[in-house]
C-alpha positions as CSV (number, residue, x, y, z in Angstrom):
1,M,-7.9,39.4,-77.9
2,R,-11.1,41.2,-78.2
3,K,-14.3,40.8,-76.2
4,R,-15.5,41.3,-72.7
5,A,-13.2,41.2,-69.6
6,T,-14.4,37.7,-68.6
7,G,-13.5,36.6,-72.1
8,I,-9.9,37.6,-71.9
9,A,-9.5,35.9,-68.5
10,T,-10.9,32.7,-70.0
11,A,-8.7,33.0,-73.0
12,F,-5.6,33.5,-70.9
13,L,-6.4,30.5,-68.6
14,V,-7.5,28.2,-71.4
15,A,-4.5,29.1,-73.6
16,L,-2.2,28.4,-70.6
17,A,-3.7,25.0,-70.3
18,L,-3.3,24.3,-74.0
19,A,0.2,25.7,-74.3
20,G,1.2,23.6,-71.0
21,A,16.2,51.0,-88.5
22,T,19.2,52.0,-86.6
23,V,18.6,53.1,-83.0
24,R,18.8,56.8,-82.8
25,A,21.1,58.3,-80.2
26,Q,18.2,60.1,-78.4
27,Q,16.1,57.0,-78.3
28,P,16.0,55.5,-74.8
29,S,16.8,51.8,-74.3
30,V,13.9,49.4,-73.7
31,R,13.5,47.8,-70.3
32,F,13.4,44.1,-71.0
33,Y,12.0,42.1,-68.1
34,V,13.4,38.6,-67.6
35,P,10.3,36.6,-66.6
36,D,9.7,33.2,-65.3
37,P,6.5,31.2,-65.4
38,N,5.2,32.4,-62.1
39,P,7.3,35.4,-60.9
40,N,4.8,36.8,-58.3
41,Q,5.0,33.6,-56.3
42,G,8.8,34.0,-55.6
43,M,9.8,34.3,-52.0
44,P,11.7,37.4,-50.9
45,S,15.4,36.9,-51.1
46,A,18.2,38.5,-49.0
47,E,20.8,37.9,-51.7
48,P,22.9,39.6,-52.9
49,F,22.3,42.3,-50.3
50,S,22.2,40.1,-47.2
51,G,24.5,41.9,-44.8
52,L,27.5,39.5,-45.1
53,E,31.1,40.6,-45.2
54,E,31.8,39.4,-48.7
55,I,29.5,38.1,-51.3
56,R,29.9,36.8,-54.9
57,Y,26.5,36.1,-56.5
58,L,25.9,34.8,-60.0
59,M,22.7,34.3,-62.0
60,V,22.3,32.3,-65.3
61,L,19.5,33.7,-67.4
62,A,18.1,31.2,-69.9
63,G,18.2,32.3,-73.5
64,D,14.6,31.5,-74.3
65,R,13.5,34.5,-72.2
66,L,16.1,37.0,-73.6
67,P,16.0,39.1,-76.8
68,R,16.2,37.0,-80.0
69,N,18.0,39.8,-81.9
70,G,21.4,41.3,-81.1
71,G,21.9,44.6,-79.4
72,A,23.6,46.2,-76.4
73,L,22.7,45.7,-72.7
74,T,23.0,49.1,-70.9
75,G,21.7,48.5,-67.4
76,L,20.4,45.9,-64.8
77,S,17.6,46.3,-62.3
78,F,16.1,44.3,-59.4
79,F,12.7,44.6,-57.7
80,A,13.0,46.0,-54.1
81,L,10.8,44.5,-51.3
82,D,11.9,47.0,-48.6
83,S,12.5,50.7,-48.3
84,G,15.9,51.6,-47.3
85,R,19.5,52.1,-48.5
86,I,22.3,49.9,-49.9
87,V,25.8,50.7,-48.7
88,A,28.8,48.6,-49.6
89,D,32.4,48.7,-50.8
90,D,34.0,47.3,-53.9
91,F,30.8,46.7,-55.8
92,S,30.9,45.3,-59.4
93,I,28.8,43.7,-62.1
94,V,30.2,41.4,-64.7
95,V,28.2,40.0,-67.7
96,G,29.2,37.2,-70.0
97,E,27.8,34.4,-72.1
98,A,26.8,31.3,-70.2
99,P,28.0,28.0,-71.6
100,S,25.1,26.2,-70.0
101,V,21.8,27.2,-68.4
102,E,22.7,25.0,-65.4
103,P,25.1,27.0,-63.2
104,D,28.5,25.6,-62.6
105,P,29.6,26.0,-58.9
106,E,33.0,27.0,-60.3
107,F,32.2,30.6,-60.7
108,D,34.6,31.4,-63.5
109,G,33.2,28.5,-65.6
110,N,29.9,30.4,-66.0
111,L,31.4,33.5,-67.7
112,K,32.5,33.4,-71.3
113,N,33.5,36.6,-73.2
114,S,32.8,38.5,-70.0
115,I,32.9,42.3,-69.5
116,E,32.9,44.3,-66.3
117,V,30.0,46.6,-67.0
118,Y,29.7,48.4,-63.6
119,R,32.1,49.1,-60.8
120,A,32.1,51.3,-57.7
121,S,34.7,51.4,-55.0
122,R,31.9,52.7,-52.8
123,L,28.2,52.0,-53.4
124,D,25.7,54.2,-51.6
125,R,22.1,53.9,-53.0
126,D,19.4,55.7,-51.0
127,G,15.7,56.3,-51.5
128,I,14.8,52.7,-52.3
129,A,11.0,52.1,-52.1
130,P,9.1,48.8,-52.0
131,G,8.0,47.5,-55.4
132,K,10.3,49.8,-57.3
133,L,13.4,48.9,-59.3
134,V,16.9,49.2,-58.0
135,T,18.8,50.1,-61.2
136,F,22.5,50.0,-62.1
137,P,23.3,51.8,-65.4
138,F,26.3,50.1,-67.1
139,T,29.4,52.3,-67.6
140,V,30.4,49.9,-70.4
141,P,27.6,48.5,-72.6
142,Y,27.6,44.7,-73.1
143,P,27.2,43.6,-76.7
144,Y,24.5,40.9,-76.6
145,P,24.8,38.6,-79.7
146,G,21.2,37.5,-79.7
147,G,20.2,34.1,-81.1
148,R,18.9,32.9,-77.7
149,T,22.4,33.1,-76.0
150,A,22.1,32.5,-72.3
151,L,23.7,35.1,-70.1
152,A,25.6,34.9,-66.8
153,I,25.6,38.0,-64.5
154,Q,27.9,38.1,-61.5
155,I,27.7,40.6,-58.7
156,R,30.6,41.0,-56.2
157,L,30.7,43.2,-53.2
158,R,32.5,43.6,-49.9
159,R,31.8,45.2,-46.5
160,L,28.0,45.5,-46.9
161,T,26.7,47.7,-44.0
162,Q,23.2,48.3,-45.2
163,G,20.9,46.5,-47.6
164,V,17.3,45.7,-48.6
165,R,15.6,42.5,-49.6
166,L,14.9,41.8,-53.3
167,L,12.2,39.7,-55.1
168,G,13.2,36.2,-55.8
169,A,12.2,34.3,-58.9
170,P,11.1,30.7,-58.5
171,S,12.4,29.5,-61.9
172,R,14.0,30.4,-65.2
173,I,16.7,32.3,-63.4
174,E,19.3,30.1,-61.6
175,A,21.9,31.4,-59.2
176,V,24.9,30.3,-57.2
177,Y,26.7,32.3,-54.6
178,T,29.6,32.3,-52.1
179,S,29.8,34.3,-48.9
180,G,32.1,34.8,-46.0
181,A,35.6,36.2,-45.5
182,E,37.3,34.3,-48.3
183,S,34.5,34.3,-50.8
184,Y,36.5,36.1,-53.5
185,G,39.0,33.3,-53.5
186,A,36.5,30.4,-53.1
187,Q,36.5,27.8,-55.8
188,R,33.0,26.5,-55.1
189,A,29.8,28.0,-54.1
190,T,28.6,27.5,-50.6
191,A,25.0,27.3,-51.6
192,A,22.7,27.3,-54.7
193,A,19.4,29.2,-54.9
194,K,16.9,30.6,-57.4
195,G,17.8,33.9,-58.8
196,L,16.4,37.4,-58.5
197,K,13.6,38.9,-60.6
198,S,15.5,41.0,-63.1
199,A,15.2,43.6,-65.8
200,L,17.7,44.5,-68.5
201,D,18.0,47.8,-70.4
202,F,18.4,46.8,-74.0
203,L,19.3,48.8,-77.1
204,S,18.8,47.2,-80.5
205,S,18.6,48.2,-84.1
206,Q,15.3,46.3,-84.3
207,P,11.9,47.9,-83.7
208,S,10.8,47.5,-80.0
209,V,7.8,47.4,-77.7
210,S,7.8,49.2,-74.3
211,S,5.0,49.5,-71.7
212,F,4.0,52.1,-69.2
213,G,1.8,51.8,-66.1
214,S,1.3,48.7,-64.1
215,A,0.1,45.4,-65.4
216,L,-2.5,44.9,-62.6
217,P,-5.8,43.1,-62.8
218,G,-8.5,45.7,-63.8
219,G,-5.8,48.1,-65.1
220,N,-5.0,49.4,-68.5
221,L,-1.4,48.7,-69.6
222,G,-0.1,51.2,-72.2
223,L,2.1,50.1,-75.1
224,T,4.5,52.0,-77.3
225,F,5.5,50.4,-80.7
226,T,8.7,52.0,-81.9
227,A,10.0,51.6,-85.4
228,A,12.1,54.6,-86.3
229,S,13.3,53.2,-89.6
230,N,9.7,52.3,-90.8
231,I,7.8,55.6,-90.6
232,G,4.7,55.4,-92.7
233,D,4.5,51.6,-92.7
234,A,1.5,49.7,-91.3
235,Y,2.0,47.5,-88.3
236,R,0.3,44.5,-86.7
237,A,1.0,43.4,-83.1
238,G,0.3,40.2,-81.3
239,C,0.9,38.3,-78.0
240,A,1.9,34.8,-77.1
241,F,2.9,32.8,-74.0
242,T,6.1,31.6,-75.6
243,T,8.5,33.0,-78.2
244,Y,10.8,30.2,-79.3
245,P,11.1,29.0,-82.1
246,G,8.7,31.8,-83.3
247,I,7.1,32.2,-86.7
248,D,9.1,32.4,-89.9
249,I,8.0,35.2,-92.2
250,G,10.3,35.2,-95.2
251,E,13.7,36.5,-94.1
252,Y,12.3,37.5,-90.6
253,T,11.3,35.5,-87.6
254,L,8.4,36.9,-85.4
255,P,9.3,36.1,-81.7
256,L,5.8,34.8,-80.9
257,N,4.5,31.2,-81.1
258,P,1.0,30.5,-82.5
259,D,-0.6,29.5,-79.3
260,G,-4.1,30.1,-77.9
261,L,-3.2,33.6,-76.8
262,F,-1.8,34.5,-80.2
263,F,-5.1,33.6,-82.0
264,A,-7.2,35.3,-79.3
265,V,-5.8,38.7,-79.9
266,W,-7.7,39.4,-83.1
267,R,-11.0,38.1,-81.6
268,M,-10.8,40.6,-78.7
269,P,-10.2,44.1,-80.0
270,G,-11.8,45.7,-77.0
271,V,-9.1,44.2,-74.8
272,F,-6.1,44.4,-77.2
273,Q,-6.5,48.0,-78.5
274,G,-4.3,49.6,-81.1
275,F,-2.7,46.3,-82.2
276,G,-2.9,47.5,-85.8
277,G,-2.4,50.8,-87.5
278,K,0.4,52.9,-88.9
279,I,3.8,54.0,-87.6
280,T,3.6,57.8,-87.3
281,G,6.1,60.5,-88.3
282,L,7.6,60.2,-84.8
283,G,8.5,56.6,-85.6
284,T,6.0,55.3,-83.0
285,A,2.5,54.0,-82.5
286,T,0.5,53.3,-79.3
287,G,-1.8,50.6,-78.1
288,S,-3.0,49.2,-74.8
289,I,-4.2,46.0,-73.0
290,A,-7.4,46.3,-70.9
291,I,-6.5,43.6,-68.3
292,P,-9.6,42.0,-66.7
293,D,-10.2,42.4,-63.0
294,E,-9.5,38.7,-62.5
295,P,-7.2,37.7,-59.6
296,A,-6.6,34.3,-61.3
297,L,-4.5,36.2,-63.9
298,I,-1.9,37.3,-61.4
299,G,1.5,35.8,-62.3
300,V,0.6,35.1,-66.0
301,T,3.5,36.1,-68.2
302,F,3.3,36.7,-72.0
303,A,5.2,38.4,-74.8
304,V,4.2,41.3,-77.1
305,A,5.8,41.9,-80.5
306,F,4.9,43.4,-83.9
307,V,5.7,43.5,-87.6
308,T,5.8,46.4,-89.9
309,I,4.3,46.1,-93.4
310,S,5.0,48.2,-96.5
311,G,2.4,50.8,-97.3
312,S,-1.1,50.4,-96.1
313,G,-0.6,46.7,-95.2
314,G,-2.8,45.4,-98.0
315,I,-2.8,42.0,-99.6
316,T,0.1,42.9,-101.9
317,S,2.2,44.4,-99.1
318,S,5.3,42.7,-97.6
319,V,6.8,42.6,-94.2
320,T,9.5,45.3,-93.7
321,N,10.7,44.7,-90.2
322,V,10.1,42.7,-87.0
323,S,10.4,43.9,-83.4
324,T,12.0,42.4,-80.4
325,E,9.6,40.8,-77.9
326,H,8.5,42.6,-74.7
327,W,7.5,40.5,-71.7
328,V,4.6,41.4,-69.5
329,T,3.8,39.8,-66.2
330,I,0.3,40.5,-64.8
331,G,0.5,41.7,-61.2
332,C,4.0,43.1,-61.4
333,R,4.7,46.7,-60.7
334,G,7.7,48.1,-62.5
């Protein structure tokens, strides 16, 4: 991924066509965006904050867009489309393993090994701004087993008096919901819809990638490569449009597929900057992606991941660790 801005735009679009260390206590969790193939084309959604008396809303998140490695989920966020305030009673979030990526209208059939991770007898969230995340930190972490396990996330609330619209996702996230006075006791959903564009806060013992700034056309997206247990090792980063099944590297699996974008990275160092180097004494390294000012890239989603390599990373070196993947969607502010 190295050349002029028009080159990266071409590489992205051509590749799309071709493709069809223990976590330290003070280390913050990584925000893991759950993407879909074209998230910016999602229609605004009123669910689950649609002003009804009672709502039970459930999303099934496909495992191919969730972390490969195990860890702990510590929070859930949605993208707000309105400014305003959310006020409701008896609000809760339950997370469990989904037996199938196709939601079952029998709500309880979607949740296996479930845990109530957030509950409030009175929810009053103010200061919500358009384009920002509405975040719910979990009071109880959810142990995510990894291995591409699909997740089911259920939101239940009553007596909603104020709410805002949230960004809908056109695919990859499926949802069912019930509403009305008896929705808590309903056996079947009254409707089915696409889910909400979501983000999960994720803690893992694996190295991780995080981003800062906005992935907008013409912008410069900053990246932080964190590998606290591999200080002094070399690292090499890459990108790909898909992550499953990944690339086997001895005992490790790199969560990137060798597609057109993967091979473009090394040919375009002016765009994909800092994608190789050394993990510093702080356990981190930094890089960036100079996103071309090309509107056709809006909605393109890809993953970033890296490996650490013993010593200087020379020909006799060996891979010492592999990070979790970090998804980026061009055009999304978050």
